[in-house]
Structure formats: structure tokens, C-alpha cells
N, C-alpha and C positions, 0 to 999 in steps of 0.2 A: 739159587739164582738171585742176582741183585735186581731190585725194582726201581724204576725211574720215577721221579717226581715231576709233576706239572704244577706250577704256581700261576694262578690267574689273579690279576689285580684289577680293581675297578676304582676309579676316582671320580667324584662328582663335586661341583661347586655352584652356588646360587647367590644373587644379591637381591632383595632380602638375601642372604648368602647361604648356600648349601654346598657341602663337599663330601665326597665319600670315596672309599677304596674297598676293593674286594680282592682277596688273594685266594686263589684256588691251587692246591698243590696235588700233583699226581706222582706217586712213588712207584718204583719198580717192585714187583712182587718177589718174595723169597721163594715161594713155591707157587707154580701156576700150571693149570691145564689150559693151554691157550687154544681158543677156537680159531678156525681158519679165517684169515682176513678176507678170503674170497667167498665166504658164506653170504647168502642173500641178505639184503637189508630187511628190517622189520616191515610188515605190511602197513599200508597207508592208514586204513581205517578212517574214522571221521575226525578230521583235523579242524580246529577252530579257525576262523578268519585270523590273519596273522597279527593284526593289531589287537584282536581279542586274545590271542595267545599271550602276548606280552602282558596285557592287563589281567588276564586270568592268573598268570604266574605271579604278578605283583600282589594281587589280593591273597593268594595262597601263602606266599612266603611271608607277607606281613602278618597274617593271622598266626602263622606258626611262630614267628619271631616274637610277636607281642605276648604270646602265652608264657614266655620266659622272662619278659622285660616290662611287664605291665605297670610297674611302679616307677619307671624311668621315662625321661624324655627320649624319644626315638626318632632317628632320621636315617633313611637308607635310599639308595637308588635302585629300584627293581629293574629299571632298564639296563643299567650297567651290569648288574648281576646276570640278567638274562643274556645279554650280549656275550659276556665272557663264557658263560656255560654253553651258549650256542656254538661258539668257536671251538670249544672242546668237543662238543657233541658231533661236529662235522667229522671228527676222527674216530668216533666211537663205533663199535660194531656189536652185533649179536645182542645178548641180554643187556649189556651195558647201554647200548643204543636204544633198545626198547624201553627201558626204564627212564632214561633221560627224555626220550620222545614223549612219554606219558606226562612227565613233570613239566616239560616245556610246551607241550601241545603243538609240536612242529614235526616235520619229517625231513630226513636227509635227502639230498639229491633232487629237491623240489625247486624247479626254476622259479615258480611263483614266489616261494618263500625267499629265495636268493634275491629276486628283484625287489621284494619288499624291504629286505635288510639294506640293500644297496640304495634304494630310494629314500629310506628313512635316514641313512647315514648322510646322503647328499643334502637332504632337507635340513637336517640339524646343523650342517656346516654352511648353509647359505647366509649371506650377509643380510642383516635385517636391523630394525630399530632396536632390537635387543641383541645381546651377544651370547650366542650358544655355539658350542662346538663339541665334537666327540672324536676320539682317535683310538685306534687299535694297533697293537704291535706284537710280534713274536720275537723272542730273544733266545735263540738256540745256542748251545755251547759251540765254540769253534770246532768245526769238523764234524758236527753231529748232523746226520742226514735226515731231512724231512721229505716225505713224498711230494713230488712236484704237483700232483693233483691237489693235495691239501693246501700247499702254498698258493696255488692258483685261485682256489676258492676264497681263501682269507684275503688275498690281495685284491681280487676282483669285486667281491661282494661286501667285504667288511672294511675295505680301504686299509688293510693291515700293512705295516712296515715290517720288513725282515732284517734284523741286525744281529750278527754273531757277536758274542761276548766271551771273555775268558773267565770261566767260573773257577779256575784255579787261583784267581786273584779276587777273592770275595769283595774286598773293599772297593776295588776298581770297578768290578762288574755291577755291584749294587749302586755305586755312584752314578754310573751311566744311566741305569734304569730309573733311579730316583730323580735324576735331572730331567729326564723325559717326562715323567709324571708331573713334576713340579711345573715344568714349562706348559704342559697341556692343561693344567688346572689353575693357571694364573697365580702360581706360588701359594695356593691354599693347601695343597697336600704335599707334605715333605717327609722324607725318610721313611717311605712306605716299606721298602724291603730292607731288612736287617742283614748285614754280612753273616750273622750267625745262622740265618736261614739257608745259606748256601753250603752244600756238602759236596764231597767228591762225586756223588751220584746225581747232582743237579744237571739236567740236560736241556731244559727248556723253561722259560718263563713267558707267560702270555699275559698281556696287559690291555685293559680298556680304560679310557679316561673320558669323562664328560664334564663340561664346564658351562654354567649359565649365569648371566648377569642381566637382570631385567629391571626396568623402571615401571612402577605402577602407571597404568594409563591415567588414573586419577589419583594423584598423590595425597597423602595425609599431610595436613599442616602441623608442623612440629609445635606451633604455638598452642595447639589444642591437646597435646599430649599431657596427661596429668597422672598423678599417682592414684591408683585405685586398688581395691582388694581383689585378689584372685583366690578362689577356693581350691586348694590342693587336697590330695588324699589325706594329708596329715594336719591340715589346718589352713588358716588364712595367711597370705603373704601380700605385702604391698609391692606393686610392680608398675612400670611406666606403661600406661594404656593409651594407645593411639585412638583417635576418634575422627569419624567423618559423619556428622549429624546435621539434620535440617537443611540438606542440600537438595537440589532439583535433579540430581543424578539418578539414573536407573541402573540396577545391577541384576544379573541373572540370579534367580532365587527359586527355591522350592522347599517344601517341608512335608513331613508325614508324621505319624503318631510318635515316632521315636526321636526325630532329629530335624534341625534346620540345616539347609545347605546353601552356601553362598559362593558365587564365582567372583573373584577379583582379577580382572585382566591386566596384563602387562602391555606396555606400548608395543604396537605392531599387531596385536590382536590374535596372534597364533598361539600364545602360551598364557595360561591362567593359573591362579591358585584356587583350588577348590577347598572349602572349609566345611567340615561336617561337625555340627555342634549338637551334642545330646540335649534333649528337652528334659524338663524336670521329671524325675522318676526313672530316668535312664542314664547310662554312663558309657564310657569309651568301649568297655567290653561288649555291650549290647550293639553299638554301632559297627564295630569291627566284625562281630559275629553275623550281623545282618548283611554285610556287603559280600556279594559274589558277582560273577560276570553279568548275570541277568539283572539283579537289583541295581548294580552300578549304572548300567545303560538306561534303566528305567528312570533313575534319578536325573541323569544328564538330559534325557528327552523330555522330562516334565518341567524343566526350568523355564521361567518366563521373567520378563523385565518388571522389576518392582522398585519403589523407593524404599531404601533401607538405611536405618541409622546403625552405623558399624562401630563397634568397640573391639579393638584387636591389640593384644599386647605385643610390644617389641619382644623378640626372643632370638636367642643364639644357641645353637647346639653344635658342639664338637665332640663327636663320639669317640670312644676307644676303638681299637681294632677288634671287630667281632669275628669269631670263627663260626662259619655257617654250616659246618659239616652235619651236625645233628639235625638241623632244620631240613636240610635237603634229603637226608636219609629218611627222616620221618615223612617227607612228602612222597617218597617212593623210589629213590634211586640209590639204594645201598651198594649195589654191585660196583659202581664206579669207584668206591672207596675201599674195595676189598681186593684180595689176592686173585680173584676171578675176573677182574676188570679187563676189558679188551678195547684198547685205543690204538689198534694196529692201523687204522686209517690215517694216523699221523705220521708214523715212521715205517710202516710196512712190516714191522716185526712184532709189535705189542710190548709186553713187559712193562706196561705203564698202568698206574692207578692213581686216583686222587688222594692225596694225603691231607690236604688242607684247603679250605676256601675261606678267605679273610675279606672283611669289608670295613671300611671306615668312611665317615661322611661328615660334612660341615655345612651348616646353613645359618644365615643371619638375616633377620627380617626387621626392617625399620620403615620410617616414613617415606623413603624414596622408592624402595623396591626390594629385590632379592638377588643375592649372589650365591651360587652353589657349585660344588664340584664333587666328582666321585671317580674312583679308579678301581680296576679289578686286575688281578694277576693270577696266572696259573703256572705252576712249576712242575716240570717233569724231571724226576730223578730216577736213576736206576732203582728199581723197586716200584503343595496347596496353593491356588492362585488367588490373590487378594485384589481389592479395588486399587486402581492405579493412583488414586488420590490418598489412599491410606498409607501409613508409614509402618514399616516392620522394624522391630528392634532385634538386632543380631549382636548379642553381648557375650563375647568370649571371656567371661570371668570365671570359667571352670574348664576342666580338661577337654580338649578337642582334637580331632584328626584333620590332617591337611594333605593335599597332593599338589604337585606341580605337573600340569597336564598340557601336553602338546596337542592343541585342538586340530591342527591341520592333518595329523595322522591318527588322531584319537588314541594317543599313547600316554600312559602314566610314566613320567620320567623319575619322579621322586615321591616318597611318602614319608610322613612323620606324624607324631602325636606329641602334644604338650601336656604334661601333668603338672609342671611347675616352671613357669617362665623365668623365675628368679634363680633356678639352679644351674 
């Protein structure tokens, strides 16, 4: 039996700028013992609050990813990856659904979750002082039938567009999809899908894109940017260091034994950059290992306004295309990638499994602000408080972790770590 592929793509952009793509591929099995699509859904159990679900997933996938890429600058959009996987999960059944439910901390057919995704989608597409938008789409092969119930869920709660494409013409098909991704990410993510990825068994590509361009609420003066040393894992490098010192501005700040944490807001106030800076004697590995859904919220809730002298390097990350299969398998969803996968909630038949999940991202941070973008695609183929008058030094002259955080919904949109701003 031939097995279909699903490709999921996620694209993200920010200014400071960030962009990313995720591709998730589901292939039809050669041999499969298919479970009935009418089998009951997994039991609900204890499900985290939905914004907590996104953030819990963000911290888990970043920790897993970092374990393989600790010597590199990293940038991903956990939100984009989560959204793409959630759309695929809507069609998963039985063991496949149970494993994805565990990894994503959500449940199918839950109206509260659907309303959360719908509200978050609408919130991220509101006009504001910053520019942020997200979009989803399904790209089935011409004549390939998807269940109407699945289409309704994607259109209603994810704002997904449905557009048939002719995969017998790979150049033309990928041109259409890549143009959509490029348009949704303000031309930051290009040529995400290669014609070589299209096969006679390609039935469906699922895409998510997110774009953000924000201006600092308090901008850095470019006249104060100077060349300073940054301590990398391999030695010292000279980099352009932005500075905001001896001002009367207050910033949300906290610290503990291991780290200092600073919030830099963007204009509009709904989105901020959170920077986690290891203290002397600690490193990025310690910080990432410390963070989980509980410690993250403890940090957020402990922040208070302080006068802070800030030293932050300019940086830019343009990642290669990452394949996320092994990280997701390690987190606990191996069946989705196997011959026993059951995605019959998408087409009513099954014969689908995930062959590939890919992600690519871009971010650029400078004196004005941030721009970021990310995209995800899925393909189905047959087969401490200080005195307010004191000043705190926050000097990012060594590796640090950062997040782009949507405060209105308490959602982590992007995460990254800098080990060498010059690379």
C-alpha cells in the first residue's frame, strides 16, 4: 500500500527581525494495520490552560532542540510549530492522537481550545502600533478529498485557506505555495518548498506563517552603539553593542541565583522581548534546564520596575532548514512518523503518516526594534527587587536566551539563544 505525505510549514519574521519556517511531512504507509476512524477519541485527562499548553510545548521543544545545537545561535517559533502540529492533530486518531495530545497538552474536539486558537489568531492579526500577523493554509492535490468536518475546523478556528494545487507540476505547485509564504512573511522567507520535495504521492501541504515587526518602546540611540567584547564559547569577539545607560527609564526586571531577566517592551505594550542572562558561574545550559512551565511563570510574576543600564548586542540569525522529526519523536510522538500512524480524521481513510517536519527562521535585532517571520508546512503523500534609586547592570557580553512574548495572551511566539553575535 502506498503511503501519503503531509508537509507542514511554518514561517516567522521579526524586526529586530525574526523569521522561521517549519515543514512537516506525512507519508502514506507501505504496510498498515489501520484503526477505525470511528474509534473514540482519547480521554481528556488533566489538560493545561491553553496558553500554558503553548508555552509548555515551547520550553520542551527548545530544550530538546538545544541539546543538539548548543554551540550555535538558535532561533525558532514554538508558536508556529505548535499551530502547524495542532492542525495536523485535529485529524489524528487513536494512538497517534494520544501521543500528540501528550506532546501538545491539548485535546481534540474541545470548544474551549478551539475558541482559544480562534481568539489568538484574531488577536495576532489585529491592527496595532506594531505589525504582527499569522496565516494558515491547506494545499490539497487537485481532486483529493478532505473530510468536510476537518475543513470546517481549520477554516473556522485557524482561519485556514483551502487552495487546490496540481502536484503533477512540481515547479508550478511549489511556486504558488512559496509565493504565499513569501507574501505572508513580508518577503523574509523565500523558496521554502523545493520542487524536489514533491512526489507522485504528495496529496496535501499544510502551511502556517507568522510575521512580526516591532519598534522598541524605548529605542536605543545608535550614537551610543560601540564596539565591545563578547565572550563566546571559543574566545572573545568584537561586536557592535547597543547601550541604554544612565537614563530615568524603568524596565521590568528580576533575578535569582542563576540569572538576570529583563523585559524590553515594543511600542503598543502587548509584545515584549524577554532576555535571560546567566550570572557568573552559570551558563545557557543551566538556564534552559531550569526553565519549565512553573519556573517560567514564577519569573514573569516576580518582575518589578527597576532602573537598568542595558548593554545588548545587535544580532541577526538566519537559520538553515531544520528537520524536527527526532526532537518530536523524543518528546513522545513516534507513532505519527511510523507506518502505524492514523490521520483518518483528515481524509476519512487514513494511510497517512508524517515523514518530515521542517522549520526555518530569521531574526534581526537593532537599535530600532525587531522583525521576525516563520512558516510551517505539512505534506501528506500516499504513504530579586532592588531599591528604585539604585541602578542594575544588565550586560549581555556573554551567551544569553531570549523570547518574543505576546503579553495579551501570555504566549511565547519566538525563542532563541545567542552564543556568538558575530557569526
